[in-house]
C-alpha positions, 0 to 999 in steps of 0.5 A: 854617576856612581853618586848620582845611583846612590843619591837615588837609593837614598831618595827612594829608601827616604820616600819608602820609610816616610810612606810606611811611617805615614800609615802608623796610627796617631801616637804609636808606634809602627816597624817592619822586619822580615814578615813581620809589620808591626804597630803598637799603641800602649799606655795611650790613656787617652786612647778610648777606642780603636786608632784609626790609619792602621797599614792593612799589612798589620801583622801583629797589632797590639792596642794595649793599657789604654781606656778603650771599652769597646771594639765595633765591627770594623775597627779591623776591617780590612786587616787580612793579614793581622796574626796576633792582635794582643788587647789587653790591660785596656776597659773593654766591656763589649767586642762586637760579635762581628770583630773579628770576622775577616781576620782569617789568619789570626794565631794569637788573641789576647784579651788578659785583664779587661772587664768582660763578664762575656763574649759572643758565640759568634766573635770566634765562629771564623777563627780556624787557624787561632791557635792561642786564646788568652782571657785571664783576669776578666769577669767571666762567670760562665763559659759557652762551648759555642765560644769554642766551636770553631777553634780546632788549631787552638793549642792554648787555653787560657780561662785563669783569674775569672769567676767561673764556678761551673763547667758544662761536659761539652764545654771543651769538645772541639779542642781536640789540639789543645796543648795546655789549659788553664782553669787555675783561681776561679771559684769551680767546687767540681768539675762536670763529667767527661770535662776533659774527654776530648783532648788528647794532646794536653800536656799542660792542666792547671786546676789550682787555687780553686774550692775543688773539694773532690776528684771524680776518679776518672775525670783525667782517664782520656789524658794518656799525653798529661805531663803537668798537673796542678792541682794546688790551693784547693779544698780537696779531702780525699785523692780517690783510687786509680785517678792518676792510673791512666797518667803515665806521662807525668812529670810534674804534678802540684797536690799542696795545700789541700786538706789531705789526710792521707791517700789509698795504697797504690794511689801514686804506683803508676807515675813511673816517671815523676821527674823524669825531666824536672827533677822535682815534679811533686809536692805534697806539701802543706796538708795536714797530714794525719801520721799514723798506719793510714799514711803507711802508704805515703811513707813508704813512697817517699822512703823511695821517691824523695829526691822527686819531691818540691817542699819536702821540708814543709810535707809534715804530720799535723796530727796526733800530736806527738809528732806534729810538724815532723817532717814525714820522711823522719817518722819511724815505722813505729811513730807510725803506730802501725 
């Protein structure tokens, strides 16, 4: 009798397993574990459209490194339990405005490395539970504030490596729960007044590798919880007085590779937590520092905070010629000509 029971259990298990496999799309892999049911269709160059027969109980769907160019309105119909949708590294140029309308449980949408020049304002209108949106390495030239109008739960937004030149002041006004924002590697020359005013929970902001030439004194005034700030690899020549005064929790800041020659006295005085978590949390390297009396404030600040500096060996004088290439921390007050 025991043997018969064991045989019956094995037979039923086989039927269940076979059923789950039979609903797996061709050339894809499917698995189920705990509360996760995943369908993975990766590196299938012959795949030009979303496959049929995706199990309706799927919670994670990966269609990546394929030649899918268009997402049609009914491609994800019935996938009401879907929480993660990974569509990176395809050939996407268009996503139907209603493609996500039934995916109310969706938390993660990854559209990295596609050919998108825009998305429909209606695409995310029912994505109320979305916490992470990744759009890097596309061809976006503008951002429509309506894209994010209903994303009140969003915590992470990545718009890096696009072709963005400017943003409207209200672009992010509804993203009040945002924690990380990546705008790096675009073509920004300036930032609109009040752009970050409705992000009280923001912890990390990346503005690196743009073409920013200046920043308004109030740019970061509402980012009271900011801990990580990257402004490296821009063209910033001057830091306004008070720019960092409200960033009392800032731990890491990268100002390297800009065009800074000097700094206003007191500009770092409020940054008392720099390096508290990561020790070397500050980078001022690869700037053309003019080592004269106008640099006295930075020279004094570095003498007290040198252990917090990253790339201190590359934080050197560009002028005058007599001290060119010298580490700022090795100068004497006499050499600063004060």
